[in-house]
VEXKOLZA-725709 format. One line per 5 residues: for each residue x negated, y, z negated of N, C-alpha, C. Coordinates in Angstrom, 1 decimal. Layout:
<nukes>
X,Y,Z,X,Y,Z,X,Y,Z  ...
</nukes>
This chain:
<nukes>
-184.9,149.0,-17.2,-185.7,148.5,-16.1,-184.8,147.9,-15.1  -185.0,148.2,-13.9,-184.2,147.6,-12.8,-185.0,146.5,-12.1  -184.4,145.4,-11.8,-185.0,144.3,-11.0,-184.2,144.2,-9.7  -184.9,144.2,-8.6,-184.2,144.0,-7.3,-184.8,142.8,-6.6  -183.9,142.2,-5.8,-184.3,141.1,-4.9,-183.9,141.5,-3.5
-184.4,140.7,-2.6,-184.2,141.0,-1.2,-182.8,141.0,-0.6  -182.0,140.1,-0.8,-180.7,140.0,-0.1,-179.6,140.5,-0.9  -178.5,140.9,-0.3,-177.4,141.5,-0.9,-176.8,140.6,-2.0  -176.8,139.3,-1.7,-176.2,138.3,-2.6,-177.0,138.3,-3.9  -178.3,138.7,-3.8,-179.1,138.7,-5.0,-178.8,139.9,-5.9
-178.2,141.0,-5.3,-177.8,142.1,-6.1,-176.6,141.8,-6.9  -175.8,140.8,-6.5,-174.6,140.4,-7.2,-175.1,139.3,-8.2  -175.9,139.7,-9.2,-176.5,138.8,-10.1,-176.3,139.2,-11.5  -176.1,138.4,-12.4,-175.9,136.9,-12.3,-174.5,136.6,-11.7  -174.4,135.3,-11.3,-173.2,134.9,-10.7,-172.0,134.9,-11.6
-172.2,134.7,-12.9,-171.1,134.8,-13.9,-171.3,136.1,-14.7  -170.2,136.5,-15.4,-170.3,137.6,-16.2,-169.7,138.9,-15.6  -169.8,140.0,-16.2,-169.2,141.2,-15.8,-170.3,142.2,-15.2  -170.0,143.4,-15.4,-170.9,144.5,-14.9,-172.2,144.4,-15.7  -172.1,144.2,-17.0,-173.2,144.2,-17.9,-173.3,142.9,-18.6
-174.5,142.2,-18.3,-174.7,140.9,-19.0,-176.0,141.0,-19.8  -176.0,140.3,-20.9,-177.2,140.3,-21.8,-177.7,138.9,-22.0  -179.0,138.7,-22.0,-179.5,137.3,-22.3,-180.6,137.5,-23.4  -180.6,136.4,-24.2,-181.6,136.4,-25.3,-182.4,135.1,-25.1  -183.5,135.0,-25.9,-184.4,133.9,-25.8,-184.1,132.9,-26.9
-183.8,131.6,-26.5,-183.4,130.6,-27.4,-184.4,129.4,-27.2  -184.5,128.6,-28.3,-185.2,127.3,-28.2,-184.4,126.3,-27.4  -185.0,125.8,-26.3,-184.3,124.9,-25.4,-183.8,123.7,-26.1  -184.6,123.0,-26.9,-184.1,121.8,-27.6,-183.2,122.0,-28.7  -183.1,123.3,-29.2,-182.2,123.6,-30.3,-181.7,125.0,-30.2
-180.6,125.2,-29.4,-180.1,126.5,-29.1,-179.7,127.4,-30.3  -179.6,126.7,-31.5,-179.3,127.5,-32.7,-180.5,128.4,-33.1  -181.7,128.0,-32.6,-182.9,128.8,-32.9,-183.2,129.9,-31.9  -183.0,131.1,-32.4,-183.3,132.3,-31.5,-184.7,132.8,-31.8  -185.4,133.1,-30.7,-186.8,133.6,-30.9,-186.8,134.9,-31.7
-186.0,135.8,-31.2,-185.9,137.1,-31.9,-184.6,137.8,-31.5  -184.0,138.5,-32.4,-182.7,139.2,-32.1,-183.0,140.6,-31.5  -184.2,141.0,-31.5,-184.5,142.3,-30.9,-185.0,142.3,-29.5  -185.1,141.1,-28.9,-185.5,141.0,-27.5,-184.4,140.4,-26.7  -184.0,141.2,-25.7,-183.0,140.7,-24.8,-183.2,141.3,-23.4
-182.7,140.6,-22.4,-182.8,141.1,-21.0,-181.4,141.5,-20.6  -181.2,142.7,-20.2,-179.9,143.2,-19.8,-179.9,143.4,-18.3  -178.8,143.0,-17.6,-178.6,143.2,-16.2,-177.4,144.0,-16.0  -177.5,145.0,-15.1,-176.4,145.8,-14.7,-176.1,145.4,-13.2  -174.9,144.9,-13.0,-174.6,144.4,-11.7,-173.8,145.6,-11.0
-174.6,146.3,-10.1,-174.0,147.5,-9.4,-172.9,147.0,-8.4  -173.1,145.8,-7.8,-172.1,145.3,-6.9,-170.7,145.3,-7.6  -170.7,144.6,-8.8,-169.5,144.5,-9.5,-169.0,145.9,-10.0  -169.9,146.8,-10.4,-169.6,148.1,-10.9,-168.8,148.8,-9.8  -169.3,148.8,-8.5,-168.7,149.5,-7.4,-167.3,148.9,-7.1
-167.1,147.6,-7.3,-165.8,147.0,-7.1,-164.8,147.2,-8.2  -165.3,147.6,-9.4,-164.5,147.7,-10.6,-163.6,148.9,-10.4  -162.3,148.8,-10.6,-161.4,149.9,-10.5,-161.0,150.5,-11.8  -161.0,149.7,-12.9,-160.7,150.3,-14.2,-161.9,150.8,-15.0  -162.4,151.9,-14.5,-163.6,152.5,-15.2,-163.0,153.4,-16.3
-163.6,153.2,-17.5,-163.1,154.0,-18.6,-164.2,155.0,-19.0  -164.3,156.1,-18.3,-165.3,157.1,-18.5,-165.2,157.8,-19.8  -164.0,158.0,-20.3,-163.7,158.7,-21.5,-164.2,158.0,-22.7  -164.2,156.6,-22.7,-164.5,155.9,-23.9,-165.8,155.1,-23.8  -166.2,154.7,-22.6,-167.3,153.8,-22.4,-168.5,154.6,-21.9
-169.6,154.8,-22.7,-170.8,155.5,-22.3,-171.5,154.8,-21.1  -171.5,153.5,-21.1,-172.1,152.7,-20.0,-171.5,153.1,-18.7  -170.2,153.2,-18.7,-169.5,153.6,-17.4,-169.9,155.0,-16.9  -170.1,155.9,-17.9,-170.5,157.2,-17.5,-172.0,157.2,-16.9  -172.9,156.4,-17.6,-174.2,156.3,-17.1,-174.3,155.7,-15.7
-173.5,154.7,-15.5,-173.5,154.0,-14.2,-172.9,154.9,-13.1  -171.9,155.7,-13.5,-171.4,156.7,-12.5,-172.5,157.7,-12.1  -173.3,158.1,-13.1,-174.4,159.1,-12.8,-175.5,158.4,-12.0  -175.8,157.2,-12.4,-176.9,156.5,-11.7,-176.6,156.0,-10.3  -175.3,155.7,-10.0,-174.9,155.1,-8.8,-175.1,156.1,-7.6
-175.9,155.8,-6.7,-176.2,156.7,-5.6,-174.9,156.9,-4.7  -174.0,156.0,-4.9,-172.7,156.1,-4.1,-171.6,156.9,-4.8  -171.9,157.4,-6.0,-170.9,158.2,-6.7,-170.7,159.5,-6.0  -169.5,159.9,-5.8,-169.2,161.3,-5.2,-169.8,162.4,-6.2  -170.3,163.5,-5.6,-170.8,164.6,-6.5,-169.8,165.1,-7.5
-168.5,165.2,-7.2,-167.6,165.6,-8.2,-167.4,164.7,-9.4  -167.6,163.4,-9.1,-167.6,162.3,-10.1,-168.8,162.5,-11.0  -169.9,162.7,-10.4,-171.2,162.9,-11.2,-171.0,164.2,-12.1  -170.5,165.2,-11.6,-170.3,166.5,-12.3,-169.4,166.2,-13.5  -168.4,165.4,-13.3,-167.4,165.1,-14.4,-168.1,164.4,-15.5
-168.9,163.4,-15.2,-169.6,162.6,-16.3,-170.6,163.5,-17.0  -171.3,164.4,-16.3,-172.2,165.3,-16.9,-171.5,166.2,-17.9  -170.3,166.7,-17.6,-169.5,167.5,-18.5,-169.1,166.7,-19.7  -168.8,165.4,-19.5,-168.3,164.5,-20.6,-169.4,164.1,-21.6  -170.7,164.0,-21.1,-171.7,163.4,-21.9,-173.0,164.3,-21.9
-173.3,164.8,-23.0,-174.5,165.7,-23.1,-175.8,165.0,-22.7  -176.0,163.8,-23.1,-177.2,163.1,-22.8,-177.4,162.9,-21.3  -176.3,162.7,-20.6,-176.4,162.6,-19.1,-176.7,164.0,-18.5  -176.1,165.0,-19.1,-176.4,166.4,-18.6,-177.9,166.7,-18.8  -178.5,166.3,-19.9,-179.9,166.5,-20.2,-180.8,165.7,-19.2
-180.4,164.4,-19.0,-181.1,163.6,-18.1,-181.1,164.1,-16.7  -179.9,164.7,-16.3,-179.8,165.3,-15.0,-180.7,166.5,-14.8  -180.8,167.3,-15.9,-181.7,168.5,-15.8,-183.1,168.1,-15.7  -183.5,167.0,-16.5,-184.9,166.5,-16.5,-185.2,166.0,-15.1  -184.3,165.3,-14.5,-184.5,164.7,-13.1,-184.7,165.9,-12.1
-183.8,166.9,-12.3,-183.9,168.0,-11.4,-185.3,168.7,-11.5  -185.8,168.8,-12.8,-187.1,169.4,-13.0,-188.2,168.6,-12.4  -188.2,167.3,-12.6,-189.2,166.4,-12.0,-189.2,166.5,-10.5  -188.0,166.5,-9.9,-187.9,166.6,-8.5,-188.3,167.9,-7.9  -188.3,168.9,-8.7,-188.7,170.3,-8.3,-190.3,170.4,-8.2
-191.0,169.5,-8.8,-192.4,169.5,-8.8,-192.9,168.7,-7.6  -193.6,169.3,-6.7,-194.0,168.6,-5.4,-194.8,167.3,-5.7  -195.7,167.3,-6.6,-196.5,166.1,-6.8,-195.7,165.0,-7.4  -194.8,165.3,-8.4,-194.0,164.3,-9.0,-193.0,163.8,-8.0  -192.4,164.6,-7.2,-191.5,164.2,-6.1,-192.2,163.3,-5.1
-193.4,163.6,-4.8,-194.2,162.8,-3.8,-194.5,161.4,-4.4  -194.8,161.4,-5.7,-195.0,160.1,-6.4,-193.8,159.3,-6.4  -192.7,159.9,-6.7,-191.4,159.3,-6.7,-191.0,158.7,-5.3  -191.2,159.5,-4.3,-190.9,159.1,-2.9,-191.8,157.9,-2.5  -193.1,157.9,-2.9,-194.0,156.8,-2.6,-193.6,155.5,-3.3
-193.1,155.7,-4.5,-192.6,154.5,-5.2,-191.3,153.9,-4.5  -190.4,154.8,-4.1,-189.2,154.4,-3.4,-189.6,153.7,-2.1  -190.6,154.3,-1.3,-191.0,153.7,-0.1,-191.6,152.3,-0.3  -192.4,152.2,-1.4,-193.0,150.9,-1.7,-191.9,149.9,-2.0  -190.9,150.3,-2.8,-189.8,149.4,-3.2,-189.1,149.0,-1.9
-188.8,149.9,-1.0,-188.1,149.5,0.2,-188.9,148.6,1.1  -190.2,148.8,1.2,-191.1,147.9,1.9,-191.1,146.5,1.3  -191.1,146.5,0.0,-191.1,145.2,-0.7,-189.8,144.4,-0.4  -188.7,145.1,-0.5,-187.4,144.5,-0.3,-187.3,144.0,1.2  -187.8,144.8,2.1,-187.8,144.4,3.5,-188.7,143.2,3.7
-189.9,143.1,3.1,-190.7,141.9,3.2,-190.1,140.7,2.7  -189.4,140.8,1.5,-188.7,139.7,0.9,-187.5,139.2,1.9  -186.8,140.2,2.4,-185.7,139.9,3.3,-186.2,139.2,4.5  -187.3,139.6,5.1,-187.9,139.0,6.2,-188.3,137.6,5.9  -189.0,137.4,4.8,-189.5,136.1,4.4,-188.3,135.1,4.2
-187.2,135.6,3.5,-186.0,134.8,3.3,-185.5,134.4,4.7  -185.4,135.4,5.6,-184.9,135.1,7.0,-185.7,134.1,7.7  -187.1,134.2,7.6,-188.0,133.3,8.2,-187.8,131.9,7.6  -187.6,131.8,6.3,-187.4,130.5,5.7,-186.1,129.9,6.1  -185.0,130.7,6.3,-183.8,130.1,6.8,-183.9,129.6,8.2
-184.6,130.4,9.1,-184.8,130.0,10.4,-185.5,128.6,10.5  -186.6,128.5,9.7,-187.3,127.2,9.7,-186.4,126.1,9.2  -185.6,126.3,8.1,-184.7,125.3,7.6,-183.7,124.9,8.7  -183.1,126.0,9.4,-182.1,125.7,10.4,-182.7,124.9,11.6  -184.0,125.2,12.0,-184.6,124.4,13.0,-184.8,122.9,12.6
-185.2,122.8,11.3,-185.4,121.4,10.7,-184.1,120.6,10.7  -183.0,121.3,10.3,-181.7,120.7,10.3,-181.2,120.3,11.7  -181.5,121.2,12.7,-181.1,120.8,14.1,-181.9,119.6,14.6  -183.2,119.6,14.2,-184.0,118.4,14.6,-183.4,117.1,14.1  -183.0,117.2,12.8,-182.4,116.0,12.2,-181.1,115.6,12.9
-180.3,116.6,13.3,-179.0,116.3,14.0,-179.3,115.7,15.4  -180.4,116.2,16.0,-180.8,115.7,17.4,-181.2,114.3,17.3  -181.7,113.8,16.1,-182.2,112.5,15.9,-181.0,111.5,15.6  -179.8,112.1,15.5,-178.6,111.3,15.2,-178.2,111.2,13.7  -178.9,112.0,12.9,-178.5,112.0,11.5,-177.1,112.6,11.3
-176.4,112.0,10.3,-175.0,112.5,10.0,-175.2,113.6,8.9  -174.1,114.3,8.6,-174.1,115.3,7.6,-174.5,114.6,6.3  -173.9,113.4,6.0,-174.2,112.7,4.8,-175.7,112.4,4.7  -176.3,112.0,5.9,-177.7,111.7,5.9,-178.5,112.9,5.5  -178.1,114.1,6.0,-178.8,115.4,5.7,-178.7,115.7,4.3
-177.5,115.5,3.7,-177.3,115.7,2.2,-178.3,114.9,1.4  -178.4,113.6,1.8,-179.3,112.7,1.0,-180.7,113.1,1.2  -181.1,113.5,2.4,-182.5,114.0,2.7,-182.8,115.2,1.9  -181.9,116.2,1.9,-182.2,117.4,1.2,-182.1,117.2,-0.4  -181.3,116.3,-0.8,-181.2,116.0,-2.3,-182.5,115.3,-2.7
-183.1,114.6,-1.9,-184.3,113.8,-2.3,-185.6,114.7,-2.4  -185.5,115.9,-1.9,-186.6,116.8,-1.9,-186.8,117.5,-3.2
</nukes>
């Protein structure tokens, strides 16, 4: 499952870790108590993947899948990983089959458009929020507040 947020900085999530990070559920008051070992949330950070230079396609299946999934991968790179990994070749054939069906492709394109619309709405809302915050900060500065006053004001909220 992929989770997307509005701004580019949100795509570089989480702030720590590598290309692939995994999180599990723990008891807050006693971290030695794990809810279950079969449930975890995995994040693939495509920003870091694209920056990574030492990709080990021959040994690392995750790297092969990311190369296939990355819309920015050159076609010859995608062909190489399909030759290396039969599961990716099968997935590519299935994707081609689904995309050849007009109704399935239309549903896919509608989902893509909805996702782009959602991202755009989030980006707009974040931008609006920043503009309001900037106006508020300028109003404080106009009143003679110092930067330290602003820090205290924002920390008290």
